[in-house]
VEXLOFI-233466 format. One record per atom (N, C-alpha, C): residue in three letters; x, y, z. Coordinates in steps of 0.2 Angstrom, whole numbers, padded with zeros to 4 digits, always signed. Layout:
BEGIN
ALAXYZ ...
end
This chain:
BEGIN
MET+1064+0261+0624 MET+1071+0260+0624 MET+1073+0258+0631 PRO+1078+0253+0632 PRO+1080+0250+0638 PRO+1084+0255+0642 GLU+1083+0254+0649 GLU+1086+0259+0653 GLU+1094+0257+0653 GLN+1098+0262+0653 GLN+1105+0260+0653 GLN+1107+0260+0661 ARG+1111+0255+0663 ARG+1113+0254+0670 ARG+1120+0256+0670 GLN+1122+0259+0676 GLN+1129+0260+0677 GLN+1131+0254+0682 HIS+1136+0251+0680 HIS+1139+0245+0684 HIS+1145+0248+0689 ARG+1145+0245+0695 ARG+1150+0247+0699 ARG+1157+0247+0696 TYR+1159+0242+0692 TYR+1165+0241+0689 TYR+1165+0242+0682 PRO+1169+0246+0679 PRO+1168+0247+0671 PRO+1172+0241+0667 GLY+1174+0236+0671 GLY+1178+0231+0667 GLY+1185+0232+0666 ILE+1187+0231+0660 ILE+1195+0232+0659 ILE+1196+0240+0658 GLN+1191+0243+0656 GLN+1191+0251+0655 GLN+1192+0254+0662 PRO+1196+0260+0662 PRO+1197+0264+0668 PRO+1190+0268+0669 PHE+1189+0269+0676 PHE+1184+0274+0677 PHE+1185+0281+0674 THR+1180+0284+0672 THR+1180+0291+0669 THR+1178+0296+0674 GLY+1179+0302+0672 GLY+1176+0308+0677 GLY+1169+0307+0678 GLN+1165+0305+0673 GLN+1158+0304+0674 GLN+1156+0299+0679 GLN+1161+0294+0680 GLN+1159+0289+0685 GLN+1162+0290+0692 LYS+1164+0296+0693 LYS+1167+0298+0699 LYS+1163+0296+0705 ASN+1157+0296+0705 ASN+1152+0294+0710 ASN+1152+0286+0712 LEU+1155+0282+0707 LEU+1155+0275+0707 LEU+1162+0273+0710 PHE+1167+0278+0709 PHE+1174+0276+0711 PHE+1175+0278+0719 PHE+1177+0273+0722 PHE+1178+0274+0729 PHE+1183+0268+0732 GLY+1185+0269+0738 GLY+1190+0265+0741 GLY+1197+0266+0740 ARG+1199+0272+0737 ARG+1206+0274+0736 ARG+1207+0281+0739 ASP+1204+0283+0744 ASP+1204+0289+0748 ASP+1211+0291+0750 GLU+1215+0287+0753 GLU+1221+0288+0755 GLU+1226+0290+0749 ASP+1225+0285+0744 ASP+1229+0287+0737 ASP+1227+0293+0734 GLN+1221+0295+0734 GLN+1219+0302+0732 GLN+1222+0307+0736 GLU+1222+0307+0742 GLU+1224+0312+0747 GLU+1232+0313+0746 GLN+1235+0308+0746 GLN+1243+0308+0745 GLN+1245+0311+0738 LEU+1241+0308+0733 LEU+1243+0311+0726 LEU+1241+0318+0725 LEU+1235+0320+0727 LEU+1233+0327+0727 LEU+1238+0332+0731 SER+1240+0330+0736 SER+1245+0334+0740 SER+1251+0335+0736 LEU+1254+0329+0733 LEU+1260+0330+0729 LEU+1259+0334+0723 LEU+1253+0334+0720 LEU+1252+0338+0714 LEU+1251+0345+0716 LEU+1248+0347+0721 LEU+1248+0354+0723 LEU+1254+0357+0726 LEU+1259+0352+0728 LEU+1265+0355+0731 LEU+1271+0355+0726 GLU+1271+0350+0722 GLU+1277+0349+0718 GLU+1276+0351+0711 ARG+1282+0353+0707 ARG+1281+0355+0700 ARG+1280+0349+0696 LEU+1283+0343+0698 LEU+1282+0337+0694 LEU+1281+0331+0698 THR+1276+0328+0696 THR+1274+0322+0700 THR+1273+0316+0695 VAL+1276+0310+0696 VAL+1276+0305+0691 VAL+1272+0299+0695 LEU+1267+0297+0692 LEU+1263+0291+0694 LEU+1264+0285+0689 PHE+1267+0280+0692 PHE+1269+0274+0688 PHE+1267+0268+0692 GLY+1266+0262+0688 GLY+1264+0256+0691 GLY+1262+0251+0685 LYS+1262+0245+0687 LYS+1260+0240+0682 LYS+1253+0241+0679 SER+1252+0238+0673 SER+1246+0239+0670 SER+1240+0236+0674 GLY+1234+0239+0675 GLY+1229+0236+0678 GLY+1229+0238+0686 TYR+1233+0242+0688 TYR+1233+0244+0695 TYR+1228+0249+0697 GLY+1225+0253+0692 GLY+1221+0258+0693 GLY+1223+0265+0692 LYS+1229+0266+0689 LYS+1232+0273+0689 LYS+1227+0277+0685 SER+1225+0275+0679 SER+1220+0279+0675 SER+1214+0281+0679 SER+1211+0276+0682 SER+1205+0277+0686 SER+1206+0282+0692 LEU+1212+0281+0695 LEU+1213+0286+0701 LEU+1214+0293+0698 LEU+1217+0294+0692 LEU+1218+0301+0689 LEU+1211+0303+0687 GLN+1208+0299+0683 GLN+1202+0302+0679 GLN+1196+0303+0684 ALA+1194+0298+0688 ALA+1188+0298+0693 ALA+1190+0301+0700 GLY+1196+0301+0702 GLY+1198+0303+0708 GLY+1201+0310+0709 ILE+1207+0311+0705 ILE+1211+0317+0705 ILE+1208+0322+0701 ALA+1206+0321+0695 ALA+1203+0326+0691 ALA+1197+0330+0694 PRO+1192+0326+0697 PRO+1187+0330+0700 PRO+1189+0334+0706 ARG+1194+0332+0710 ARG+1197+0336+0715 ARG+1200+0342+0713 LEU+1204+0341+0707 LEU+1207+0347+0704 LEU+1202+0352+0702 GLU+1196+0350+0699 GLU+1191+0354+0697 GLU+1188+0358+0704 ARG+1188+0355+0709 ARG+1185+0358+0715 ARG+1191+0363+0718 GLU+1197+0362+0717 GLU+1202+0366+0719 GLU+1202+0373+0715 THR+1201+0372+0708 THR+1200+0377+0703 THR+1194+0382+0705 GLN+1189+0379+0707 GLN+1183+0382+0709 GLN+1184+0387+0716 ARG+1189+0384+0720 ARG+1190+0388+0726 ARG+1194+0395+0724 GLY+1197+0395+0718 GLY+1199+0401+0715 GLY+1206+0403+0716 LYS+1210+0400+0720 LYS+1217+0402+0721 LYS+1221+0400+0715 ARG+1220+0395+0712 ARG+1224+0393+0706 ARG+1219+0389+0701 THR+1221+0389+0695 THR+1217+0385+0690 THR+1221+0379+0688 TYR+1218+0373+0688 TYR+1220+0367+0686 TYR+1217+0364+0680 THR+1220+0362+0675 THR+1217+0359+0669 THR+1220+0352+0668 PRO+1217+0347+0670 PRO+1220+0340+0669 PRO+1220+0338+0661 VAL+1225+0336+0658 VAL+1225+0334+0651 VAL+1228+0327+0651 PHE+1224+0322+0649 PHE+1225+0315+0649 PHE+1228+0313+0642 ILE+1234+0310+0642 ILE+1238+0308+0636 ILE+1240+0301+0637 ARG+1239+0297+0633 ARG+1242+0290+0633 ARG+1247+0290+0627 PHE+1253+0290+0629 PHE+1258+0290+0623 PHE+1259+0284+0619 HIS+1257+0279+0622 HIS+1258+0272+0618 HIS+1251+0270+0615 SER+1247+0275+0614 SER+1240+0273+0612 SER+1239+0272+0604 ARG+1244+0274+0601 ARG+1244+0274+0593 ARG+1245+0267+0591 LEU+1241+0266+0585 LEU+1242+0259+0582 LEU+1248+0259+0578 GLY+1251+0253+0578 GLY+1257+0252+0574 GLY+1263+0254+0577 ASN+1269+0254+0574 ASN+1275+0255+0576 ASN+1278+0262+0574 GLU+1274+0266+0571 GLU+1276+0272+0568 GLU+1280+0277+0573 GLN+1285+0280+0570 GLN+1288+0285+0575 GLN+1285+0292+0575 TYR+1284+0295+0580 TYR+1281+0302+0580 TYR+1285+0306+0585 ASN+1284+0312+0585 ASN+1287+0317+0589 ASN+1283+0318+0595 TRP+1286+0316+0601 TRP+1282+0316+0608 TRP+1279+0323+0609 PHE+1282+0329+0607 PHE+1280+0335+0608 PHE+1274+0337+0604 ASP+1274+0334+0598 ASP+1268+0335+0593 ASP+1262+0331+0596 TRP+1263+0325+0599 TRP+1258+0321+0601 TRP+1255+0324+0607 PHE+1259+0327+0612 PHE+1257+0331+0618 PHE+1253+0337+0616 SER+1255+0341+0611 SER+1252+0347+0609 SER+1245+0345+0606 PHE+1245+0340+0602 PHE+1238+0338+0599 PHE+1233+0336+0604 HIS+1235+0333+0609 HIS+1230+0331+0615 HIS+1229+0337+0619 LEU+1234+0341+0620 LEU+1232+0348+0624 LEU+1227+0352+0620 GLU+1228+0353+0614 GLU+1223+0357+0610 GLU+1216+0353+0610 GLN+1216+0347+0609 GLN+1209+0343+0609 GLN+1206+0344+0616 GLN+1209+0344+0621 GLN+1206+0345+0628 GLN+1206+0352+0631 VAL+1210+0357+0628 VAL+1210+0364+0630 VAL+1210+0368+0624 PRO+1204+0368+0620 PRO+1204+0372+0614 PRO+1206+0379+0615 GLY+1210+0382+0610 GLY+1211+0389+0611 GLY+1217+0391+0615 LEU+1220+0386+0618 LEU+1226+0387+0622 LEU+1232+0390+0619 ASN+1233+0387+0613 ASN+1239+0389+0609 ASN+1239+0396+0606 
end
């Protein structure tokens, strides 16, 4: 079986948590965003498509939140939801979509 290689850039797909060791060069962004997340009740990250928001969250912030949880003061559970990821133009309830993803990523929470 051929050896699977990990490439530095995943192409058009965002970096994942499993690729956190390949994700680098956004240290200042990670520090600033993590500080906001730990201090504020609500933090909104927005920007144009392709700027690396998902990579920053999945490969940068989520692993840091896991480390914060291991320190024991608070528990953080990142839940990733892409609201516009459904096919077609069907209407759906945002709360139901959020609840679905929450249950998928944090089973037994409800």
